C-alpha positions as CSV (number, residue, x, y, z in Angstrom):
1,M,-0.3,-37.2,49.8
2,S,-3.9,-38.1,50.6
3,V,-5.5,-41.4,50.1
4,K,-8.9,-41.4,48.4
5,K,-11.4,-44.1,49.0
6,K,-11.6,-46.6,46.2
7,F,-14.9,-47.8,44.9
8,S,-15.8,-51.5,45.0
9,P,-17.2,-53.1,41.9
10,G,-20.7,-52.9,43.3
11,E,-20.2,-49.2,44.2
12,V,-18.9,-48.5,40.6
13,A,-22.1,-50.2,39.2
14,M,-24.3,-48.2,41.6
15,L,-22.6,-44.9,40.7
16,Q,-22.7,-45.6,37.0
17,A,-26.5,-46.2,37.2
18,N,-27.0,-42.5,38.3
19,P,-27.8,-40.4,35.3
20,Y,-25.6,-37.6,36.7
21,T,-22.5,-39.8,36.5
22,E,-20.5,-39.2,33.3
23,R,-17.7,-41.7,34.0
24,V,-16.6,-43.8,37.0
25,T,-13.7,-46.1,37.8
26,A,-12.5,-47.7,41.0
27,E,-10.4,-44.6,41.6
28,Q,-12.4,-41.7,40.3
29,I,-15.8,-40.3,39.3
30,S,-16.7,-37.5,36.9
31,F,-20.1,-35.8,36.7
32,T,-22.2,-34.4,33.9
33,L,-22.7,-30.7,33.4
34,A,-26.3,-31.2,34.4
35,F,-25.1,-32.5,37.8
36,K,-22.8,-29.5,38.3
37,E,-25.5,-27.0,37.4
38,E,-28.1,-28.7,39.7
39,F,-25.5,-29.0,42.5
40,W,-24.7,-25.3,42.2
41,R,-28.5,-24.4,42.3
42,L,-28.9,-26.5,45.4
43,S,-25.8,-24.8,46.9
44,V,-27.2,-21.4,46.2
45,E,-30.4,-22.4,48.0
46,G,-28.3,-23.3,51.1
47,C,-27.8,-27.0,50.8
48,T,-24.5,-28.4,52.2
49,G,-22.4,-30.5,49.9
50,N,-23.6,-33.7,51.6
51,A,-27.3,-32.7,51.3
52,A,-26.9,-31.8,47.6
53,F,-25.2,-35.1,46.9
54,R,-28.1,-36.9,48.6
55,K,-30.7,-35.0,46.7
56,L,-29.0,-35.8,43.5
57,G,-29.0,-39.5,44.2
58,Y,-25.5,-40.1,45.7
59,D,-24.5,-41.5,49.1
60,P,-21.8,-39.2,50.5
61,E,-20.5,-42.2,52.5
62,V,-19.8,-44.1,49.3
63,L,-18.0,-41.1,47.8
64,G,-16.0,-40.4,50.9
65,F,-15.4,-37.2,52.9
66,E,-12.4,-35.9,50.9
67,R,-14.0,-36.5,47.5
68,V,-17.3,-34.8,48.6
69,H,-15.4,-31.8,50.0
70,N,-13.1,-31.4,47.0
71,I,-16.0,-31.7,44.5
72,T,-18.1,-29.2,46.4
73,K,-15.2,-26.8,46.5
74,R,-14.4,-27.2,42.8
75,I,-18.0,-26.7,41.6
76,R,-18.5,-23.6,43.8
77,H,-15.3,-22.1,42.6
78,A,-16.0,-22.9,38.9
79,A,-19.5,-21.4,39.2
80,R,-18.1,-18.1,40.3
81,T,-15.6,-17.8,37.5
82,P,-16.4,-15.8,34.3
83,E,-16.4,-19.1,32.3
84,G,-18.9,-20.7,34.7
85,L,-19.5,-24.4,34.9
86,K,-18.3,-26.6,32.1
87,G,-18.5,-30.2,31.2
88,R,-15.4,-32.3,31.2
89,A,-13.2,-31.7,28.2
90,K,-13.1,-34.8,26.0
91,S,-9.5,-34.5,25.4
92,L,-6.9,-31.9,25.9
93,M,-4.3,-33.8,23.9
94,R,-2.7,-32.0,21.0
95,I,-4.2,-33.1,17.7
96,S,-1.9,-33.2,14.7
97,K,-2.4,-34.5,11.2
98,E,0.1,-37.2,11.9
99,N,-2.4,-38.8,14.3
100,F,-5.1,-39.1,11.6
101,S,-5.1,-40.2,8.1
102,H,-6.1,-37.7,5.4
103,A,-9.3,-39.7,4.8
104,E,-10.3,-39.4,8.5
105,L,-9.7,-35.7,8.5
106,E,-11.9,-35.3,5.4
107,K,-14.7,-37.3,7.1
108,M,-14.8,-35.1,10.2
109,S,-17.7,-32.7,10.4
110,R,-17.0,-29.0,10.6
111,R,-18.2,-29.1,14.3
112,E,-15.8,-31.9,15.1
113,S,-12.8,-30.2,13.5
114,E,-13.7,-26.9,15.3
115,Q,-13.9,-28.8,18.6
116,R,-10.5,-30.3,18.0
117,L,-9.0,-26.9,17.2
118,Q,-10.5,-25.5,20.3
119,N,-9.1,-28.3,22.4
120,E,-5.7,-27.8,20.8
121,I,-5.8,-24.1,21.7
122,V,-6.7,-24.8,25.3
123,Y,-3.8,-27.3,25.5
124,L,-1.3,-24.9,24.0
125,Q,-2.5,-22.1,26.4
126,Q,-2.0,-24.4,29.3
127,Q,1.4,-25.4,28.0
128,M,2.4,-21.7,27.6
129,A,1.2,-20.8,31.2
130,F,3.2,-23.8,32.6
131,L,6.4,-22.7,30.7
132,K,6.0,-19.1,31.8
133,K,5.7,-20.3,35.4
134,L,8.8,-22.4,35.0
135,M,10.8,-19.5,33.5
136,R,9.8,-17.2,36.4
137,Q,10.9,-19.6,39.2
138,P,14.7,-19.3,38.8
139,G,14.6,-15.5,38.9
140,E,12.4,-15.4,42.0
141,S,14.7,-17.6,44.1
142,G,17.9,-15.7,43.3
143,S,16.7,-12.1,43.5
144,G,20.3,-10.9,43.9
145,Q,21.5,-12.3,40.5
């Protein structure tokens, strides 16, 4: 298990001030879709991960080597997928009517309700993939059974 660098309160404040920061805590940072797109553009132009972070207003020393390396790897991988770069999903938790009163559901805009349904579909797809993986494991280990 690796140990990631934790941010001090001053570093959290500095990171939060960057417009490309979506969210930051002492343990983690998440970036806006605009950051990911700009990072990818710089990467295609030949910038290293450290150089791209510097150009986008981040100090790689504050972020730490492991975090810079992993973020760089994730963005480059995501940019090459058919889905492309995406912003952070707001919530992948399953949404059910029990969690909301009827009045709250009625007040939701069509766009909000569509987004909730899309999030629920993603969540259920992830759950199915996980269960399929679990079901395959016992058969693979005992091939003579």
